[in-house]
Biopython code that builds the backbone (N, CA, C, O; Angstrom):
import numpy as np
from Bio.PDB.StructureBuilder import StructureBuilder

atoms = [
    (1, "MET", "N", (-84.461, 12.091, -32.302)),
    (1, "MET", "CA", (-84.187, 10.606, -32.882)),
    (1, "MET", "C", (-84.562, 9.520, -31.277)),
    (1, "MET", "O", (-84.723, 9.905, -30.119)),
    (2, "SER", "N", (-84.586, 8.526, -31.683)),
    (2, "SER", "CA", (-84.726, 7.629, -30.257)),
    (2, "SER", "C", (-83.268, 7.119, -30.229)),
    (2, "SER", "O", (-82.458, 6.916, -31.134)),
    (3, "GLU", "N", (-83.214, 7.000, -29.081)),
    (3, "GLU", "CA", (-81.680, 6.762, -28.575)),
    (3, "GLU", "C", (-81.502, 4.998, -28.487)),
    (3, "GLU", "O", (-80.374, 4.522, -28.364)),
    (4, "ILE", "N", (-82.794, 4.059, -28.567)),
    (4, "ILE", "CA", (-82.453, 3.046, -29.001)),
    (4, "ILE", "C", (-81.895, 2.733, -30.794)),
    (4, "ILE", "O", (-80.970, 1.986, -31.112)),
    (5, "ARG", "N", (-82.680, 3.463, -31.648)),
    (5, "ARG", "CA", (-82.493, 3.766, -32.547)),
    (5, "ARG", "C", (-80.897, 3.785, -33.160)),
    (5, "ARG", "O", (-80.351, 3.037, -33.970)),
    (6, "ILE", "N", (-80.401, 4.962, -32.419)),
    (6, "ILE", "CA", (-78.938, 5.130, -32.521)),
    (6, "ILE", "C", (-77.907, 4.485, -32.074)),
    (6, "ILE", "O", (-76.719, 4.603, -32.373)),
    (7, "LYS", "N", (-78.571, 3.608, -31.141)),
    (7, "LYS", "CA", (-77.491, 2.658, -30.470)),
    (7, "LYS", "C", (-77.502, 1.335, -31.110)),
    (7, "LYS", "O", (-76.544, 0.615, -30.828)),
    (8, "ILE", "N", (-78.627, 0.741, -32.131)),
    (8, "ILE", "CA", (-78.793, 0.057, -32.982)),
    (8, "ILE", "C", (-78.196, 0.136, -34.249)),
    (8, "ILE", "O", (-77.768, -0.714, -35.030)),
    (9, "GLY", "N", (-78.283, 1.581, -34.269)),
    (9, "GLY", "CA", (-77.291, 1.878, -35.944)),
    (9, "GLY", "C", (-75.796, 2.082, -35.820)),
    (9, "GLY", "O", (-75.046, 1.890, -36.778)),
    (10, "GLN", "N", (-75.425, 2.425, -34.779)),
    (10, "GLN", "CA", (-74.092, 2.029, -34.151)),
    (10, "GLN", "C", (-73.613, 1.165, -34.039)),
    (10, "GLN", "O", (-72.390, 1.169, -34.177)),
    (11, "ARG", "N", (-74.334, -0.119, -33.712)),
    (11, "ARG", "CA", (-73.867, -1.262, -33.779)),
    (11, "ARG", "C", (-73.471, -1.982, -34.958)),
    (11, "ARG", "O", (-72.476, -2.685, -35.136)),
    (12, "ILE", "N", (-74.703, -1.600, -35.970)),
    (12, "ILE", "CA", (-74.376, -1.810, -37.105)),
    (12, "ILE", "C", (-73.485, -1.469, -38.057)),
    (12, "ILE", "O", (-73.022, -2.200, -38.932)),
    (13, "ALA", "N", (-73.201, -0.021, -37.798)),
    (13, "ALA", "CA", (-71.992, 0.180, -38.575)),
    (13, "ALA", "C", (-70.598, 0.148, -38.258)),
    (13, "ALA", "O", (-69.655, 0.444, -38.993)),
    (14, "GLU", "N", (-70.581, -0.324, -36.840)),
    (14, "GLU", "CA", (-69.398, -1.125, -36.011)),
    (14, "GLU", "C", (-69.373, -2.179, -36.660)),
    (14, "GLU", "O", (-68.508, -2.170, -37.536)),
    (15, "LEU", "N", (-70.159, -3.383, -36.572)),
    (15, "LEU", "CA", (-70.203, -4.954, -37.327)),
    (15, "LEU", "C", (-69.751, -4.741, -38.503)),
    (15, "LEU", "O", (-68.803, -5.436, -38.868)),
    (16, "ARG", "N", (-70.291, -3.742, -39.400)),
    (16, "ARG", "CA", (-70.315, -3.349, -41.012)),
    (16, "ARG", "C", (-68.522, -3.158, -41.004)),
    (16, "ARG", "O", (-67.728, -3.934, -41.536)),
    (17, "LYS", "N", (-68.252, -2.144, -40.388)),
    (17, "LYS", "CA", (-66.646, -2.015, -40.619)),
    (17, "LYS", "C", (-65.592, -2.869, -40.114)),
    (17, "LYS", "O", (-64.409, -2.860, -40.455)),
    (18, "LEU", "N", (-66.341, -3.841, -38.994)),
    (18, "LEU", "CA", (-65.360, -4.801, -38.498)),
    (18, "LEU", "C", (-65.265, -5.815, -39.635)),
    (18, "LEU", "O", (-64.185, -6.402, -39.698)),
    (19, "ARG", "N", (-66.147, -6.122, -40.508)),
    (19, "ARG", "CA", (-66.225, -7.162, -41.389)),
    (19, "ARG", "C", (-65.430, -6.320, -42.906)),
    (19, "ARG", "O", (-65.222, -6.960, -43.937)),
    (20, "GLY", "N", (-65.140, -5.112, -42.791)),
    (20, "GLY", "CA", (-64.405, -4.989, -44.083)),
    (20, "GLY", "C", (-65.452, -4.354, -44.985)),
    (20, "GLY", "O", (-65.030, -3.999, -46.086)),
    (21, "MET", "N", (-66.937, -4.112, -44.684)),
    (21, "MET", "CA", (-67.652, -4.003, -46.005)),
    (21, "MET", "C", (-67.869, -2.559, -45.723)),
    (21, "MET", "O", (-67.590, -1.958, -44.686)),
    (22, "THR", "N", (-68.495, -2.030, -46.976)),
    (22, "THR", "CA", (-68.966, -0.298, -46.959)),
    (22, "THR", "C", (-70.676, -0.628, -46.828)),
    (22, "THR", "O", (-71.200, -1.735, -46.697)),
    (23, "GLN", "N", (-71.236, 0.496, -46.896)),
    (23, "GLN", "CA", (-72.402, 0.980, -46.966)),
    (23, "GLN", "C", (-72.937, -0.078, -48.264)),
    (23, "GLN", "O", (-73.553, -1.114, -48.014)),
    (24, "ARG", "N", (-72.721, 0.203, -49.170)),
    (24, "ARG", "CA", (-72.427, -0.439, -50.348)),
    (24, "ARG", "C", (-73.181, -2.039, -50.340)),
    (24, "ARG", "O", (-74.261, -2.594, -50.541)),
    (25, "ASP", "N", (-71.534, -2.354, -49.891)),
    (25, "ASP", "CA", (-71.587, -3.860, -49.842)),
    (25, "ASP", "C", (-72.634, -4.124, -49.210)),
    (25, "ASP", "O", (-73.368, -5.001, -49.667)),
    (26, "LEU", "N", (-72.991, -3.443, -47.993)),
    (26, "LEU", "CA", (-74.069, -3.974, -47.209)),
    (26, "LEU", "C", (-75.565, -4.205, -47.644)),
    (26, "LEU", "O", (-76.362, -5.053, -47.243)),
    (27, "ALA", "N", (-75.771, -2.844, -48.920)),
    (27, "ALA", "CA", (-76.959, -2.758, -49.265)),
    (27, "ALA", "C", (-76.939, -3.853, -50.478)),
    (27, "ALA", "O", (-77.961, -4.305, -50.994)),
    (28, "GLU", "N", (-75.992, -4.100, -50.738)),
    (28, "GLU", "CA", (-76.061, -5.287, -52.283)),
    (28, "GLU", "C", (-76.366, -6.682, -51.390)),
    (28, "GLU", "O", (-77.213, -7.511, -51.722)),
    (29, "ALA", "N", (-75.483, -6.786, -50.147)),
    (29, "ALA", "CA", (-75.982, -8.036, -49.721)),
    (29, "ALA", "C", (-77.387, -8.219, -49.007)),
    (29, "ALA", "O", (-77.778, -9.355, -48.740)),
    (30, "THR", "N", (-78.336, -6.816, -48.620)),
    (30, "THR", "CA", (-79.398, -7.313, -47.912)),
    (30, "THR", "C", (-80.505, -6.852, -48.849)),
    (30, "THR", "O", (-81.669, -7.052, -48.504)),
    (31, "GLY", "N", (-80.227, -6.225, -50.056)),
    (31, "GLY", "CA", (-81.330, -5.409, -51.166)),
    (31, "GLY", "C", (-81.974, -4.662, -50.876)),
    (31, "GLY", "O", (-83.163, -4.398, -51.059)),
    (32, "PHE", "N", (-80.868, -4.088, -50.179)),
    (32, "PHE", "CA", (-81.852, -2.735, -49.713)),
    (32, "PHE", "C", (-81.146, -1.422, -50.327)),
    (32, "PHE", "O", (-79.935, -1.504, -50.532)),
    (33, "ASN", "N", (-81.705, -0.408, -50.588)),
    (33, "ASN", "CA", (-81.151, 0.706, -51.100)),
    (33, "ASN", "C", (-79.657, 1.514, -50.005)),
    (33, "ASN", "O", (-79.813, 1.445, -48.786)),
    (34, "ARG", "N", (-78.658, 2.041, -50.411)),
    (34, "ARG", "CA", (-77.703, 2.066, -49.773)),
    (34, "ARG", "C", (-78.063, 3.534, -48.895)),
    (34, "ARG", "O", (-77.679, 3.581, -47.726)),
    (35, "SER", "N", (-78.676, 4.519, -49.378)),
    (35, "SER", "CA", (-78.917, 5.875, -48.687)),
    (35, "SER", "C", (-79.813, 5.278, -47.535)),
    (35, "SER", "O", (-79.698, 5.830, -46.441)),
    (36, "ASN", "N", (-80.684, 4.231, -47.639)),
    (36, "ASN", "CA", (-81.469, 3.743, -46.615)),
    (36, "ASN", "C", (-80.563, 2.969, -45.436)),
    (36, "ASN", "O", (-80.982, 3.161, -44.294)),
    (37, "ILE", "N", (-79.469, 2.187, -45.553)),
    (37, "ILE", "CA", (-78.688, 1.729, -44.710)),
    (37, "ILE", "C", (-77.826, 2.579, -44.199)),
    (37, "ILE", "O", (-77.251, 2.138, -43.204)),
    (38, "GLY", "N", (-77.468, 3.867, -44.594)),
    (38, "GLY", "CA", (-76.697, 4.843, -44.318)),
    (38, "GLY", "C", (-77.827, 5.416, -42.803)),
    (38, "GLY", "O", (-77.617, 5.353, -41.592)),
    (39, "ARG", "N", (-78.853, 5.877, -43.490)),
    (39, "ARG", "CA", (-80.263, 6.254, -42.594)),
    (39, "ARG", "C", (-80.162, 5.437, -41.070)),
    (39, "ARG", "O", (-79.962, 5.904, -39.949)),
    (40, "ILE", "N", (-80.379, 4.067, -41.505)),
    (40, "ILE", "CA", (-80.421, 3.365, -40.033)),
    (40, "ILE", "C", (-79.447, 3.372, -39.406)),
    (40, "ILE", "O", (-79.580, 3.493, -38.188)),
    (41, "GLU", "N", (-77.951, 3.236, -40.033)),
    (41, "GLU", "CA", (-77.054, 3.479, -38.889)),
    (41, "GLU", "C", (-76.738, 4.894, -38.387)),
    (41, "GLU", "O", (-75.914, 5.018, -37.481)),
    (42, "GLN", "N", (-77.243, 5.797, -38.833)),
    (42, "GLN", "CA", (-77.635, 7.052, -38.165)),
    (42, "GLN", "C", (-78.816, 7.401, -37.390)),
    (42, "GLN", "O", (-79.241, 8.495, -37.018)),
    (43, "GLY", "N", (-79.258, 6.182, -37.230)),
    (43, "GLY", "CA", (-80.510, 6.081, -36.404)),
    (43, "GLY", "C", (-81.902, 6.574, -36.825)),
    (43, "GLY", "O", (-82.919, 6.218, -36.229)),
    (44, "ARG", "N", (-81.908, 7.680, -38.218)),
    (44, "ARG", "CA", (-82.783, 8.298, -38.568)),
    (44, "ARG", "C", (-83.929, 7.231, -39.381)),
    (44, "ARG", "O", (-84.758, 7.686, -40.169)),
    (45, "TYR", "N", (-83.834, 5.887, -39.083)),
    (45, "TYR", "CA", (-85.003, 5.255, -39.964)),
    (45, "TYR", "C", (-85.123, 4.269, -38.876)),
    (45, "TYR", "O", (-84.148, 3.815, -38.276)),
    (46, "SER", "N", (-86.702, 3.860, -38.574)),
    (46, "SER", "CA", (-86.887, 2.982, -37.685)),
    (46, "SER", "C", (-87.111, 1.567, -38.628)),
    (46, "SER", "O", (-88.052, 1.202, -39.333)),
    (47, "ALA", "N", (-85.965, 1.030, -38.340)),
    (47, "ALA", "CA", (-86.289, -0.319, -38.974)),
    (47, "ALA", "C", (-86.800, -1.332, -38.509)),
    (47, "ALA", "O", (-86.374, -1.549, -37.374)),
    (48, "GLY", "N", (-87.767, -2.309, -38.977)),
    (48, "GLY", "CA", (-88.670, -3.442, -38.230)),
    (48, "GLY", "C", (-87.336, -4.444, -38.348)),
    (48, "GLY", "O", (-86.191, -4.268, -38.764)),
    (49, "ILE", "N", (-88.174, -5.779, -37.676)),
    (49, "ILE", "CA", (-87.427, -6.743, -37.523)),
    (49, "ILE", "C", (-87.081, -7.637, -38.358)),
    (49, "ILE", "O", (-86.389, -8.632, -38.142)),
    (50, "GLU", "N", (-87.667, -7.218, -39.544)),
    (50, "GLU", "CA", (-87.193, -8.102, -40.976)),
    (50, "GLU", "C", (-86.135, -7.623, -41.277)),
    (50, "GLU", "O", (-85.109, -8.301, -41.318)),
    (51, "ILE", "N", (-86.175, -6.343, -41.552)),
    (51, "ILE", "CA", (-84.994, -5.735, -42.056)),
    (51, "ILE", "C", (-83.414, -5.895, -41.067)),
    (51, "ILE", "O", (-82.227, -5.927, -41.390)),
    (52, "LEU", "N", (-84.146, -5.967, -39.754)),
    (52, "LEU", "CA", (-83.018, -5.965, -38.935)),
    (52, "LEU", "C", (-82.361, -7.225, -39.238)),
    (52, "LEU", "O", (-81.151, -7.249, -39.462)),
    (53, "ASN", "N", (-83.054, -8.241, -39.258)),
    (53, "ASN", "CA", (-82.805, -9.696, -39.609)),
    (53, "ASN", "C", (-82.163, -9.992, -40.878)),
    (53, "ASN", "O", (-81.389, -10.944, -40.970)),
    (54, "LYS", "N", (-82.485, -9.097, -42.043)),
    (54, "LYS", "CA", (-81.482, -9.466, -42.944)),
    (54, "LYS", "C", (-80.293, -8.846, -42.920)),
    (54, "LYS", "O", (-79.259, -9.299, -43.411)),
    (55, "ILE", "N", (-80.451, -7.462, -42.169)),
    (55, "ILE", "CA", (-78.473, -7.002, -41.957)),
    (55, "ILE", "C", (-78.127, -7.703, -40.969)),
    (55, "ILE", "O", (-76.905, -7.849, -41.001)),
    (56, "ALA", "N", (-78.688, -8.320, -39.921)),
    (56, "ALA", "CA", (-77.736, -9.179, -39.126)),
    (56, "ALA", "C", (-77.526, -10.230, -39.730)),
    (56, "ALA", "O", (-76.421, -10.652, -39.390)),
    (57, "THR", "N", (-78.141, -11.066, -40.656)),
    (57, "THR", "CA", (-77.741, -12.190, -41.407)),
    (57, "THR", "C", (-76.721, -11.694, -42.243)),
    (57, "THR", "O", (-75.615, -12.231, -42.196)),
    (58, "ALA", "N", (-76.956, -10.640, -43.088)),
    (58, "ALA", "CA", (-75.680, -10.236, -44.268)),
    (58, "ALA", "C", (-74.324, -10.069, -43.077)),
    (58, "ALA", "O", (-73.205, -10.182, -43.576)),
    (59, "LEU", "N", (-74.384, -9.829, -41.668)),
    (59, "LEU", "CA", (-72.759, -9.052, -41.133)),
    (59, "LEU", "C", (-72.805, -10.423, -40.162)),
    (59, "LEU", "O", (-72.228, -10.315, -39.080)),
    (60, "ASP", "N", (-73.507, -11.819, -40.501)),
    (60, "ASP", "CA", (-73.160, -13.003, -39.844)),
    (60, "ASP", "C", (-73.205, -12.648, -38.529)),
    (60, "ASP", "O", (-72.321, -13.105, -37.804)),
    (61, "ALA", "N", (-74.157, -11.833, -37.988)),
    (61, "ALA", "CA", (-74.410, -11.910, -36.697)),
    (61, "ALA", "C", (-76.147, -11.981, -36.186)),
    (61, "ALA", "O", (-76.958, -11.937, -37.111)),
    (62, "GLU", "N", (-76.574, -12.063, -35.083)),
    (62, "GLU", "CA", (-77.847, -11.909, -34.331)),
    (62, "GLU", "C", (-78.365, -11.152, -33.822)),
    (62, "GLU", "O", (-77.847, -10.106, -33.430)),
    (63, "ILE", "N", (-79.643, -11.498, -33.672)),
    (63, "ILE", "CA", (-80.175, -9.996, -33.104)),
    (63, "ILE", "C", (-80.590, -10.717, -31.676)),
    (63, "ILE", "O", (-81.218, -11.768, -31.547)),
    (64, "GLU", "N", (-80.095, -9.911, -30.704)),
    (64, "GLU", "CA", (-80.661, -10.338, -29.146)),
    (64, "GLU", "C", (-81.243, -9.565, -28.382)),
    (64, "GLU", "O", (-80.786, -8.436, -28.203)),
    (65, "ILE", "N", (-82.411, -10.000, -27.739)),
    (65, "ILE", "CA", (-82.618, -9.164, -26.765)),
    (65, "ILE", "C", (-82.541, -9.390, -25.369)),
    (65, "ILE", "O", (-82.859, -10.418, -24.770)),
    (66, "ASN", "N", (-81.810, -7.684, -24.622)),
    (66, "ASN", "CA", (-81.385, -8.059, -23.204)),
    (66, "ASN", "C", (-82.488, -7.532, -22.482)),
    (66, "ASN", "O", (-83.342, -6.849, -23.048)),
    (67, "GLU", "N", (-82.542, -7.867, -20.970)),
    (67, "GLU", "CA", (-83.366, -7.274, -20.180)),
    (67, "GLU", "C", (-82.625, -6.113, -19.902)),
    (67, "GLU", "O", (-81.394, -6.121, -19.917)),
    (68, "LEU", "N", (-83.422, -4.925, -19.602)),
    (68, "LEU", "CA", (-83.115, -3.563, -19.339)),
    (68, "LEU", "C", (-82.579, -3.465, -18.212)),
    (68, "LEU", "O", (-83.173, -4.186, -17.410)),
    (69, "LYS", "N", (-81.381, -2.685, -17.568)),
    (69, "LYS", "CA", (-81.386, -2.652, -16.366)),
    (69, "LYS", "C", (-81.363, -1.039, -15.776)),
    (69, "LYS", "O", (-81.366, -0.825, -14.564)),
]
sb = StructureBuilder()
sb.init_structure("model")
sb.init_model(0)
sb.init_chain("A")
sb.init_seg("    ")
for serial, (resi, resn, name, xyz) in enumerate(atoms, 1):
    if name == "N":
        sb.init_residue(resn, " ", resi, " ")
    sb.init_atom(name, np.array(xyz, "f"), 0.0, 1.0, " ", f" {name:<3s}", serial, name[0])
structure = sb.get_structure()
């Protein structure tokens, strides 16, 4: 698994939980399958920018690109 996919998935799960949402809630808010949300959170699915944007919108978050250090 890609380290970046794992980090993104962990952050999505963290934001989802902070907002009191279940994976099912996030799936309903995005129109995605709950099992796909789970795979994204586990870093097992390579989500494209459109998918990540829908997730970010549902979580009231922004996608941010930072310089690597």
